[in-house]
N, C-alpha and C positions, 0 to 999 in steps of 0.2 A: 714862842707862840704861847698864846693862854689857851685853857681846856675849854672846849665849847659849853656853852651853858645852854640847858634844855629847863623848862619850865612845864608842867604838867598841872591844867586845871580841871577840877572835875565837884562838883557838890556833892559826891558822898565821900566820905571820910575811908569807909572802910576799901574801895576801889584804890583813893589814893594810897593808902599804907601797903596794899597790895604791888602796887606799880614800885613802891619804895623798898619792898623787900626782893624783889624780883630784878630790881637795878642795881642792887647792895655793892654787886660786883665792879659797876662804872664808876663807883666814887672817885677812883683816882685818877680817872680820866675825862670826866663830863663832870661841871658843873652843876649838880641837880639841884631843882625844887619843887616841892608842891605844894598848891596854894588851893584853899577851898572856895570856890567861887569866883565869879570874874572879877566882882570889885575887888578883892584882896590880890588878883593878879595883877590889876591895873595901878594898886598902891606900890607893889613889890618891882613893878617894873620901872617905877619913876626913880629909881634908885638903885638898880641890878639891870643890865645891860641883858639882853637875852637873845641868843644866836636862834634858838628853836622855841617854837610853842607850841602843846599838844595839848588841847581842848574839848572838852563834853559839850554838846550842842544846846541841849536842855538842861538849862539852869534857871533857877528863880532870879530876879533882880536881870542883872546882865546876863543874857543869856550867849552862848557860843557864837553867835553870829553877830551880837552887839560887840564883843571881847576880839573877834577877827577884824571887825570893823575898824574898831579903837587903833589896833594895832599895825595895821595896813596903812592908818595914815599918820600916826605918829611915829612908828617904827620900820618905817616901809622895808629897812634890810634883815627883817624877822623872819625866817621861814614858819608857814604858818600852817599845823596838821591839827585835824580833827580825828578824834576818838569816841565815839558815840555810840550808845546801844538802840538808839530809835530816833529816827531820822525820816519824814514825808519826804517824797519825791521833788516837790516842790520847794522845800528844804534846801536839800542838796543841790539843785541847781542854782538857789540863790548863792550857795557858798560857792561855786566852781570859780568865780573870780577873787575870791577871800583865800580860799584853802588850796594850799599845792596837793596835799595828800590827804585821803577818806581812809583811817580805818573803821571797822565796827567792833563792838563789844562782843562777847570777851575776843579781844586780841590777842595774839600770840605776839609774847613781849620779845621773841627771835625777829620777828619779821620789822617790829618797828626798830630793833637795835641795828638791824640789816641796813634801813631806810637812811640811820642817822650815820653809819659810818659811811654809807657810801655818799651820801652830801657832802661829808667831812673831806673825802678824798678829792672831792673837785672844787669844793668852796674855796678851797686854799688859793687857787690861781687865780681868783679876783681879789686881789689885794688891795686896789682903792674900794673906799668907804662909797665913793659916790658910784662906782660902776657895781657895786655889790647891792646899792639900793634899787637902780635902775632896771637891773635884771631881775631880781627878786621880785619886784612888783609887775614885771610881766605877766599877764594872764593868758595868754596866749602866742603863737606865731601869728605875725601878720596874716591873713588871709587874703584872696584874691575876688575884687566885689563882683566879677563877670561869674564866677563858678557859686559863690552864694547864692547869688539872683538864680543861677539856673536851678540849685539843689531846692530853692523855695517854690517855684515854679511847678516844679516835678512834686514836691511834697505835696501841694495843692490840687494836684490831678487826680482824677479817678483813675485812670489807667497807669499805676504806679509798679514799679518791680524795683526791689530791694538789691538787686545785682546792679541795676542799672543807677541807681542812686549811690552804691557802692564805687561804680565806675567814676564818675563824675566825683565824689570824694578822693578818690584816689590821685586826682590832679591838682590836690589842694594840698599843701604841706601842714598850713595851720589846722586844717579842720583835720586832717589824717591824725596830727599830733592830740588836740583835744578831745576828739572820740576815744583814744585809744588809752589816755589819761583818766577820763571819767570809767569806762567798762574797766577798769583795772583798778578802782578804788572798790575796797571790800564794801562798800554798799550794795553791789550788787551781786555780792556772793555767788563769784562762781568758780570760785576754789582754785584759779589757775591764773598764771598771766596770759592775757589775750593780744595777741599781737598778728591778728587778721584782721586786717578793715572789714571786710564780707562779714567776718562771723560777728563782729563786735555790734556793729549796726542790724543784725538780725537779734541778737540778744536785748539790744538796747530798744529796739522797735519803733514804731514809726512817729509815734506821738512823743515820746522820751526824745528820738532823733531832730524833732522839729523845733520842740522845745530846746533843746540844747543850742541848734542851729541859731535859732531867734539869738539865744543868749550872748553868743561868741560874737554875733554881730555887733551886739552894744560894746565890744570889747575893744577891737584892733582891726581895723584893715589898713590893705596897704595904699600908702600914699604915694602915686604915681607923680606927682611935681616933686618930690621930694629927689627922684633919680633923673639924673642926667646922664652918667655915664655907664649906669648899674641895668645890666639890661636883662630883664625880669622872666621874659621870653626863654632865653638861654639858660638861666638858672633852673627855672622848671624842667626844662629838655632834658638838661643832664642830670638832674638830680630823680626825675623818672625813670630814664634809661640807666643811670648805674643802679636805683634800685632793682631792677628786673635784671641786671646783667649780675648783680652782687647774690638775687637767688639763683642764677642759673649756676655761679660757680659754687655755691653752696651744696646746692644738689650734686655737681660732678664729681665733690668732695668726698659725697656720701653722707652729709649733714642729715640730723634728722627732721622733720616736716618744720617743727616749729623753729630751728634755728635758720632754716631756709627763709622762715617768716621775717626771724629777725634780721636777718643780714638784709631783705629787703626795704624793712621800717628802714635802719641805717642808713642804706642808700639814701631814700628817699630824704632824710633830715641831715645828713653830713655837713653839707653846704648851707645849711638856713640862718648858720650864725651868721654869714656873709648876710644875708637881708636883713636880720636883727638889728646888728650892727646901722647898716646902711640906712633905717628907717628911724634909727632913734638919731643917729648922728649923720645926715645926708650931704652935710659940706663935708666935713672930714675924710667922710668916706668915697665922695668923687674926687678926692685929691691923692687917694692912696691909690684908685683906679687910674687916675693919669700917670702918676709917679711909674706903675707898673708897666705902665704902654713906654712911657721913655727907657724906664732901667732895667726891666725884666728880673726884680730881683724875687725874694721869698716871699709868698703871701703872706703867711704868719707873721716874718720879722716884722716887717712895714707896721702890719696891724699892732705887734705890741708897741712897736714906738710912735705909733699916735697914741692908742688906748689903754697900754699896758696890759691888754689881755688880747687873744686871737677868737676867731668866728668858732676854730675848734671849743674853745675854752668856754665859751658863751652857749652855744647847745648843748654840751655836755653837762654843765652846771643846770639849766633847764629841766633837762631830762632828769637827771639826779631828783631835782627837787619835785619832779611831778610824778614819780615813781615808777620810772621805765627800768626794766631791769639792766641789772649790771654789766650783761655782755654788750648790751645796746651802748649803756653809756661809755664803758671804754674803749668800744670802737667808734663813736664820735670823738673823742677825748685826742685818740692818737690817728686816726686816719690819714694825717699827712705826717707823721713820724713814726711809725710802726715799732722800730729799732726803740724808741724810748718806753716804752711798754715794757720792756723787758720780758717779754712772753717769748718761750722755749718749744710754742706748737702753733700749730695752725688752727686759728679761731675764728670768729665771725668779722673782727678786725681785719684778719687777712682777706676773706672773701671782699670786704669794703674795698680794702685797699689796692685790690688787685682790679677791681671791677671800674674803680675810678680812675685808675690807668689805662685800661681799655679803652672804656667809653672816650675819654679824652684825645688818645692814641686814634681811634677811628672817628672822631669827628673831626680832627685836624687835619686828616687827610682828606677830608670833604669841601668841596668850595663852598665858601661862605656860609659856612655853619660852625658856630659856637666862637667867632674870631673874636669878638667885640669884650667879651667878658670871659668866660670861663676857661680860653685857652689864652690866658695872657701870658700863663707860663706854661713854657715846653712840657708836655708828659714825660715824667722820666721813673723808672722804677728802681728800686731800692735792692740790688740784687743780695746783697749782705745780709739785709733783713732774709730773706727767703730762704737763703744758704742757713742763718740762724735756725731757722725752724723747721728745716729738714725739708722744703717745699722742692719739690722734683718734678711738677707737672709744664708743658709743653705751652707758655702763655702765648706765644706765636701761632699756634696750631688753634687756641681757643678763640684768638683774633677771628682766625678766617671762618672757624665755625659761628661765631656771634656776629658777624658781618653778613651770612647768610640769613639767620634769623630776624637781621634788621631790629635790632632792641635799639 
Protein backbone atom coordinates (compact mmCIF):
# COMPACT_ATOMS: atom_id res chain seq x y z
CA UNK A 1 0.00 0.00 0.00
CA UNK A 2 1.43 3.37 -1.02
CA UNK A 3 2.19 6.06 1.52
CA UNK A 4 -0.52 8.66 1.91
CA UNK A 5 0.32 11.93 0.15
CA UNK A 6 -0.25 15.26 1.90
CA UNK A 7 0.13 18.67 0.25
CA UNK A 8 0.51 21.86 2.33
CA UNK A 9 -0.21 25.18 0.60
CA UNK A 10 0.53 28.68 1.92
CA UNK A 11 1.77 31.98 0.55
CA UNK A 12 4.13 32.40 3.54
CA UNK A 13 7.48 30.62 3.10
CA UNK A 14 8.20 30.76 6.84
CA UNK A 15 4.99 28.91 7.68
CA UNK A 16 5.77 26.22 5.10
CA UNK A 17 9.32 25.84 6.46
CA UNK A 18 7.95 25.57 9.99
CA UNK A 19 5.51 22.86 8.98
CA UNK A 20 8.28 21.02 7.14
CA UNK A 21 10.45 20.99 10.28
CA UNK A 22 7.61 19.85 12.56
CA UNK A 23 6.58 17.06 10.18
CA UNK A 24 10.13 15.88 9.44
CA UNK A 25 9.62 12.67 11.43
CA UNK A 26 6.68 11.69 9.17
CA UNK A 27 8.62 11.77 5.90
CA UNK A 28 9.07 7.96 5.88
CA UNK A 29 5.31 7.37 6.43
CA UNK A 30 3.79 10.10 4.29
CA UNK A 31 4.64 11.70 0.96
CA UNK A 32 4.86 15.35 2.00
CA UNK A 33 4.87 18.35 -0.34
CA UNK A 34 4.92 22.07 0.49
CA UNK A 35 3.90 24.58 -2.18
CA UNK A 36 3.88 28.37 -2.09
CA UNK A 37 0.56 29.67 -3.39
CA UNK A 38 -2.50 28.17 -5.01
CA UNK A 39 -1.18 28.28 -8.57
CA UNK A 40 1.91 26.22 -7.67
CA UNK A 41 -0.35 23.73 -5.90
CA UNK A 42 -2.56 23.34 -8.99
CA UNK A 43 0.51 22.74 -11.17
CA UNK A 44 1.90 20.20 -8.69
CA UNK A 45 -1.35 18.23 -8.56
CA UNK A 46 -1.35 17.78 -12.35
CA UNK A 47 1.47 15.26 -12.02
CA UNK A 48 1.30 14.18 -8.36
CA UNK A 49 -1.77 12.44 -6.88
CA UNK A 50 -2.69 14.02 -3.54
CA UNK A 51 -4.76 12.29 -0.84
CA UNK A 52 -5.04 15.27 1.52
CA UNK A 53 -4.59 18.97 0.78
CA UNK A 54 -4.16 21.44 3.66
CA UNK A 55 -4.33 25.05 2.54
CA UNK A 56 -4.38 28.62 3.80
CA UNK A 57 -7.45 30.70 2.88
CA UNK A 58 -6.05 34.18 2.24
CA UNK A 59 -3.56 33.95 -0.58
CA UNK A 60 -2.95 36.37 -3.47
CA UNK A 61 -3.99 35.26 -6.93
CA UNK A 62 -5.56 31.85 -6.38
CA UNK A 63 -7.18 32.01 -2.93
CA UNK A 64 -7.71 29.03 -0.67
CA UNK A 65 -11.39 29.02 -1.57
CA UNK A 66 -10.52 29.06 -5.29
CA UNK A 67 -8.05 26.23 -4.76
CA UNK A 68 -10.56 24.10 -2.86
CA UNK A 69 -13.16 24.69 -5.58
CA UNK A 70 -10.67 23.50 -8.17
CA UNK A 71 -9.66 20.42 -6.17
CA UNK A 72 -13.29 19.53 -5.48
CA UNK A 73 -14.10 19.57 -9.20
CA UNK A 74 -10.93 18.02 -10.63
CA UNK A 75 -9.80 15.72 -7.78
CA UNK A 76 -13.02 14.84 -5.89
CA UNK A 77 -11.31 12.00 -3.98
CA UNK A 78 -8.88 14.41 -2.29
CA UNK A 79 -9.63 15.35 1.32
CA UNK A 80 -9.67 19.12 1.78
CA UNK A 81 -8.55 20.83 5.00
CA UNK A 82 -8.20 24.55 5.74
CA UNK A 83 -5.34 25.87 7.89
CA UNK A 84 -5.79 29.62 8.11
CA UNK A 85 -5.07 32.53 10.41
CA UNK A 86 -7.72 34.99 9.29
CA UNK A 87 -11.17 34.27 7.96
CA UNK A 88 -14.48 36.02 8.37
CA UNK A 89 -17.58 34.05 9.28
CA UNK A 90 -19.03 34.46 5.78
CA UNK A 91 -15.88 32.95 4.24
CA UNK A 92 -15.99 30.01 6.65
CA UNK A 93 -19.65 29.38 5.79
CA UNK A 94 -18.75 29.50 2.09
CA UNK A 95 -16.11 26.85 2.71
CA UNK A 96 -18.48 24.45 4.50
CA UNK A 97 -19.23 22.53 1.35
CA UNK A 98 -15.61 22.55 0.23
CA UNK A 99 -13.52 21.95 3.35
CA UNK A 100 -13.83 18.80 5.41
CA UNK A 101 -12.01 20.30 8.40
CA UNK A 102 -10.85 23.74 9.49
CA UNK A 103 -7.78 24.51 11.64
CA UNK A 104 -6.84 27.99 12.81
CA UNK A 105 -3.28 29.30 12.91
CA UNK A 106 -1.18 28.87 14.89
CA UNK A 107 -2.31 25.24 14.80
CA UNK A 108 -1.01 22.50 17.05
CA UNK A 109 0.83 20.22 14.62
CA UNK A 110 -0.05 17.22 16.79
CA UNK A 111 -3.75 17.91 16.16
CA UNK A 112 -3.16 17.88 12.41
CA UNK A 113 -1.14 14.67 12.66
CA UNK A 114 -3.88 13.03 14.75
CA UNK A 115 -6.52 14.07 12.21
CA UNK A 116 -4.49 12.58 9.35
CA UNK A 117 -3.90 9.31 11.22
CA UNK A 118 -7.62 8.98 11.96
CA UNK A 119 -8.49 9.51 8.29
CA UNK A 120 -5.89 6.96 7.19
CA UNK A 121 -7.19 4.32 9.60
CA UNK A 122 -10.72 4.45 8.15
CA UNK A 123 -10.06 5.42 4.53
CA UNK A 124 -8.54 2.02 3.70
CA UNK A 125 -12.03 0.43 3.83
CA UNK A 126 -13.02 2.41 0.71
CA UNK A 127 -10.90 0.45 -1.74
CA UNK A 128 -12.75 1.36 -4.93
CA UNK A 129 -11.79 4.77 -6.39
CA UNK A 130 -15.37 5.57 -7.40
CA UNK A 131 -16.64 4.96 -3.88
CA UNK A 132 -13.87 7.14 -2.48
CA UNK A 133 -14.86 9.95 -4.82
CA UNK A 134 -18.57 9.60 -4.04
CA UNK A 135 -18.21 9.83 -0.29
CA UNK A 136 -15.35 12.34 -0.16
CA UNK A 137 -17.52 14.69 -2.24
CA UNK A 138 -20.43 14.44 0.20
CA UNK A 139 -21.04 17.76 1.92
CA UNK A 140 -23.48 16.49 4.53
CA UNK A 141 -25.71 13.61 5.50
CA UNK A 142 -29.04 14.11 3.68
CA UNK A 143 -31.49 16.20 5.72
CA UNK A 144 -35.25 15.80 6.06
CA UNK A 145 -37.02 18.70 4.28
CA UNK A 146 -39.90 18.70 6.78
CA UNK A 147 -37.62 19.30 9.75
CA UNK A 148 -35.58 21.87 7.81
CA UNK A 149 -38.71 23.93 7.08
CA UNK A 150 -39.90 23.72 10.69
CA UNK A 151 -36.53 24.99 11.93
CA UNK A 152 -36.49 27.85 9.40
CA UNK A 153 -40.02 28.87 10.44
CA UNK A 154 -38.89 28.85 14.06
CA UNK A 155 -35.79 30.93 13.27
CA UNK A 156 -38.01 33.59 11.65
CA UNK A 157 -40.25 33.78 14.70
CA UNK A 158 -40.01 36.58 17.28
CA UNK A 159 -40.69 34.10 20.08
CA UNK A 160 -37.70 31.78 19.78
CA UNK A 161 -36.12 29.32 22.19
CA UNK A 162 -32.68 27.76 21.71
CA UNK A 163 -33.92 24.64 23.46
CA UNK A 164 -36.88 24.24 21.11
CA UNK A 165 -34.54 24.66 18.11
CA UNK A 166 -32.18 22.10 19.66
CA UNK A 167 -35.06 19.68 20.16
CA UNK A 168 -35.92 19.92 16.46
CA UNK A 169 -32.32 19.65 15.26
CA UNK A 170 -31.88 16.51 17.35
CA UNK A 171 -34.58 14.90 15.21
CA UNK A 172 -32.42 15.22 12.10
CA UNK A 173 -29.22 13.19 11.81
CA UNK A 174 -27.80 15.31 8.98
CA UNK A 175 -28.30 18.68 10.66
CA UNK A 176 -26.91 17.38 13.95
CA UNK A 177 -23.76 16.08 12.26
CA UNK A 178 -23.17 19.28 10.28
CA UNK A 179 -23.59 21.57 13.28
CA UNK A 180 -21.15 19.48 15.31
CA UNK A 181 -18.69 19.50 12.40
CA UNK A 182 -18.78 23.30 12.22
CA UNK A 183 -18.61 24.02 15.95
CA UNK A 184 -15.59 21.73 16.26
CA UNK A 185 -13.65 23.57 13.58
CA UNK A 186 -11.04 25.67 15.33
CA UNK A 187 -12.52 28.78 13.67
CA UNK A 188 -14.78 28.98 16.71
CA UNK A 189 -11.83 28.47 19.09
CA UNK A 190 -13.83 26.76 21.83
CA UNK A 191 -10.75 24.85 22.96
CA UNK A 192 -12.38 21.42 23.30
CA UNK A 193 -14.55 19.00 21.38
CA UNK A 194 -18.24 19.87 21.55
CA UNK A 195 -20.59 16.92 21.30
CA UNK A 196 -23.74 18.40 22.83
CA UNK A 197 -26.17 19.82 20.27
CA UNK A 198 -27.67 22.35 22.71
CA UNK A 199 -24.22 23.63 23.67
CA UNK A 200 -23.24 23.80 20.00
CA UNK A 201 -26.20 25.93 18.91
CA UNK A 202 -25.74 28.27 21.88
CA UNK A 203 -22.10 28.79 20.89
CA UNK A 204 -23.02 29.34 17.25
CA UNK A 205 -25.76 31.84 17.98
CA UNK A 206 -28.98 32.38 16.05
CA UNK A 207 -27.51 34.32 13.11
CA UNK A 208 -24.77 31.79 12.37
CA UNK A 209 -27.21 28.92 12.89
CA UNK A 210 -29.62 30.46 10.39
CA UNK A 211 -26.85 30.97 7.84
CA UNK A 212 -25.59 27.44 8.38
CA UNK A 213 -28.99 25.82 7.91
CA UNK A 214 -29.60 27.87 4.77
CA UNK A 215 -26.23 26.68 3.47
CA UNK A 216 -26.99 23.03 4.29
CA UNK A 217 -30.30 23.34 2.45
CA UNK A 218 -28.36 23.98 -0.76
CA UNK A 219 -26.30 20.81 -0.35
CA UNK A 220 -28.47 17.78 0.10
CA UNK A 221 -31.93 16.70 1.13
CA UNK A 222 -33.48 13.28 1.25
CA UNK A 223 -35.17 12.41 -2.03
CA UNK A 224 -38.19 10.42 -0.89
CA UNK A 225 -38.85 9.17 -4.41
CA UNK A 226 -35.63 7.10 -4.14
CA UNK A 227 -36.98 4.93 -1.36
CA UNK A 228 -39.32 2.12 -2.25
CA UNK A 229 -38.50 -0.28 0.60
CA UNK A 230 -36.31 1.93 2.78
CA UNK A 231 -38.45 3.16 5.68
CA UNK A 232 -37.13 6.55 6.77
CA UNK A 233 -39.50 6.77 9.72
CA UNK A 234 -38.12 3.53 11.12
CA UNK A 235 -34.52 4.61 10.68
CA UNK A 236 -35.08 7.94 12.44
CA UNK A 237 -37.04 6.36 15.28
CA UNK A 238 -34.43 3.63 15.76
CA UNK A 239 -31.51 6.09 15.62
CA UNK A 240 -32.95 8.56 18.12
CA UNK A 241 -34.05 5.81 20.50
CA UNK A 242 -30.65 4.07 20.26
CA UNK A 243 -28.92 7.40 20.98
CA UNK A 244 -30.95 7.88 24.17
CA UNK A 245 -30.32 4.31 25.30
CA UNK A 246 -26.57 4.56 24.56
CA UNK A 247 -26.37 7.69 26.72
CA UNK A 248 -28.30 5.93 29.48
CA UNK A 249 -25.98 2.89 29.31
CA UNK A 250 -22.89 5.12 29.43
CA UNK A 251 -24.28 6.87 32.49
CA UNK A 252 -25.04 3.53 34.18
CA UNK A 253 -21.43 2.49 33.53
CA UNK A 254 -20.11 5.64 35.21
CA UNK A 255 -18.82 7.38 32.08
CA UNK A 256 -18.10 11.11 32.17
CA UNK A 257 -20.73 13.60 31.00
CA UNK A 258 -18.71 14.18 27.82
CA UNK A 259 -18.46 10.45 27.07
CA UNK A 260 -22.19 10.00 27.72
CA UNK A 261 -22.83 12.66 25.08
CA UNK A 262 -20.40 10.94 22.70
CA UNK A 263 -22.39 7.75 23.19
CA UNK A 264 -25.55 9.68 22.29
CA UNK A 265 -24.02 11.09 19.08
CA UNK A 266 -22.73 7.63 18.14
CA UNK A 267 -26.22 6.23 18.55
CA UNK A 268 -27.71 9.02 16.47
CA UNK A 269 -25.28 8.45 13.59
CA UNK A 270 -24.65 4.69 13.71
CA UNK A 271 -27.04 3.62 10.92
CA UNK A 272 -26.91 6.79 8.84
CA UNK A 273 -24.55 5.02 6.42
CA UNK A 274 -27.62 3.06 5.28
CA UNK A 275 -29.41 6.30 4.45
CA UNK A 276 -26.35 7.59 2.57
CA UNK A 277 -25.98 4.41 0.51
CA UNK A 278 -29.71 4.29 -0.21
CA UNK A 279 -29.77 7.96 -1.24
CA UNK A 280 -26.71 7.58 -3.50
CA UNK A 281 -27.58 4.15 -4.94
CA UNK A 282 -31.35 3.73 -4.54
CA UNK A 283 -31.87 0.87 -7.01
CA UNK A 284 -29.10 -1.30 -5.60
CA UNK A 285 -30.08 -0.60 -2.01
CA UNK A 286 -33.70 -1.49 -2.60
CA UNK A 287 -32.43 -4.82 -3.96
CA UNK A 288 -30.40 -5.33 -0.77
CA UNK A 289 -33.48 -4.81 1.38
CA UNK A 290 -35.49 -7.26 -0.72
CA UNK A 291 -32.71 -9.83 -0.41
CA UNK A 292 -32.63 -9.36 3.37
CA UNK A 293 -36.38 -9.89 3.54
CA UNK A 294 -36.01 -13.18 1.66
CA UNK A 295 -32.76 -14.58 3.04
CA UNK A 296 -32.31 -12.94 6.48
CA UNK A 297 -28.57 -12.66 5.84
CA UNK A 298 -25.94 -10.42 7.37
CA UNK A 299 -26.65 -6.78 6.49
CA UNK A 300 -23.03 -5.67 6.14
CA UNK A 301 -22.01 -8.79 4.19
CA UNK A 302 -24.68 -8.10 1.57
CA UNK A 303 -23.72 -4.41 1.38
CA UNK A 304 -20.09 -5.36 0.82
CA UNK A 305 -21.08 -7.86 -1.85
CA UNK A 306 -22.87 -5.11 -3.76
CA UNK A 307 -20.80 -2.00 -2.96
CA UNK A 308 -17.53 -3.44 -1.55
CA UNK A 309 -18.18 -1.21 1.47
CA UNK A 310 -20.63 -1.32 4.39
CA UNK A 311 -22.81 1.38 5.95
CA UNK A 312 -20.49 1.32 8.99
CA UNK A 313 -17.46 2.01 6.77
CA UNK A 314 -19.24 4.92 5.10
CA UNK A 315 -20.29 6.82 8.22
CA UNK A 316 -16.97 6.12 9.97
CA UNK A 317 -15.11 7.54 6.96
CA UNK A 318 -17.29 10.65 6.78
CA UNK A 319 -17.01 11.41 10.50
CA UNK A 320 -13.23 10.90 10.31
CA UNK A 321 -12.77 13.45 7.52
CA UNK A 322 -15.24 15.80 9.25
CA UNK A 323 -13.10 15.81 12.39
CA UNK A 324 -15.25 13.87 14.86
CA UNK A 325 -13.47 12.37 17.87
CA UNK A 326 -11.67 9.05 17.56
CA UNK A 327 -14.02 7.43 20.10
CA UNK A 328 -17.07 8.27 17.98
CA UNK A 329 -15.44 7.23 14.69
CA UNK A 330 -14.24 3.97 16.27
CA UNK A 331 -17.67 3.11 17.68
CA UNK A 332 -19.37 3.80 14.33
CA UNK A 333 -16.88 1.65 12.42
CA UNK A 334 -17.26 -1.40 14.67
CA UNK A 335 -20.81 -1.07 15.99
CA UNK A 336 -21.93 -4.26 14.20
CA UNK A 337 -18.72 -6.24 14.77
CA UNK A 338 -17.19 -5.11 18.07
CA UNK A 339 -14.87 -8.12 18.33
CA UNK A 340 -12.93 -6.81 15.33
CA UNK A 341 -12.10 -3.63 17.22
CA UNK A 342 -9.73 -5.73 19.35
CA UNK A 343 -10.63 -3.59 22.34
CA UNK A 344 -10.17 -5.24 25.72
CA UNK A 345 -12.16 -2.75 27.77
CA UNK A 346 -15.61 -1.20 28.04
CA UNK A 347 -15.81 1.85 25.76
CA UNK A 348 -18.33 4.04 23.95
CA UNK A 349 -18.42 1.27 21.34
CA UNK A 350 -19.75 -1.05 24.07
CA UNK A 351 -22.49 1.44 24.98
CA UNK A 352 -23.54 1.77 21.34
CA UNK A 353 -23.43 -1.96 20.66
CA UNK A 354 -25.58 -2.78 23.69
CA UNK A 355 -27.97 0.11 23.01
CA UNK A 356 -28.48 -0.99 19.40
CA UNK A 357 -29.28 -4.53 20.58
CA UNK A 358 -31.64 -3.37 23.34
CA UNK A 359 -33.54 -0.98 21.09
CA UNK A 360 -34.04 -3.64 18.41
CA UNK A 361 -34.97 -6.26 20.99
CA UNK A 362 -37.61 -4.02 22.58
CA UNK A 363 -39.07 -2.82 19.26
CA UNK A 364 -39.22 -6.34 17.80
CA UNK A 365 -41.51 -7.38 20.62
CA UNK A 366 -43.94 -4.55 19.90
CA UNK A 367 -46.59 -5.06 17.26
CA UNK A 368 -46.10 -3.16 13.97
CA UNK A 369 -42.98 -1.32 15.15
CA UNK A 370 -39.69 -1.23 13.20
CA UNK A 371 -40.52 -4.45 11.37
CA UNK A 372 -40.22 -3.33 7.76
CA UNK A 373 -36.63 -2.14 7.85
CA UNK A 374 -34.71 -1.90 11.12
CA UNK A 375 -35.55 -5.38 12.36
CA UNK A 376 -35.09 -7.26 9.11
CA UNK A 377 -32.27 -9.01 10.99
CA UNK A 378 -33.04 -10.63 14.33
CA UNK A 379 -31.33 -8.76 17.19
CA UNK A 380 -28.51 -10.83 18.68
CA UNK A 381 -25.78 -10.07 21.20
CA UNK A 382 -22.17 -11.27 20.99
CA UNK A 383 -21.55 -12.67 24.47
CA UNK A 384 -17.96 -13.56 23.57
CA UNK A 385 -17.23 -9.87 22.98
CA UNK A 386 -18.81 -8.89 26.30
CA UNK A 387 -16.81 -11.59 28.05
CA UNK A 388 -13.59 -10.41 26.38
CA UNK A 389 -14.00 -6.87 27.76
CA UNK A 390 -15.09 -8.07 31.20
CA UNK A 391 -18.65 -6.78 30.92
CA UNK A 392 -20.73 -8.25 33.73
CA UNK A 393 -23.96 -6.22 33.88
CA UNK A 394 -27.37 -7.90 33.54
CA UNK A 395 -28.63 -6.73 30.15
CA UNK A 396 -32.04 -8.32 30.70
CA UNK A 397 -32.47 -6.19 33.81
CA UNK A 398 -31.47 -3.12 31.82
CA UNK A 399 -34.07 -3.99 29.18
CA UNK A 400 -36.76 -4.04 31.87
CA UNK A 401 -35.67 -0.65 33.20
CA UNK A 402 -35.44 0.93 29.76
CA UNK A 403 -38.90 -0.32 28.78
CA UNK A 404 -40.29 1.61 31.74
CA UNK A 405 -38.46 4.76 30.54
CA UNK A 406 -39.97 4.36 27.05
CA UNK A 407 -36.90 5.26 25.03
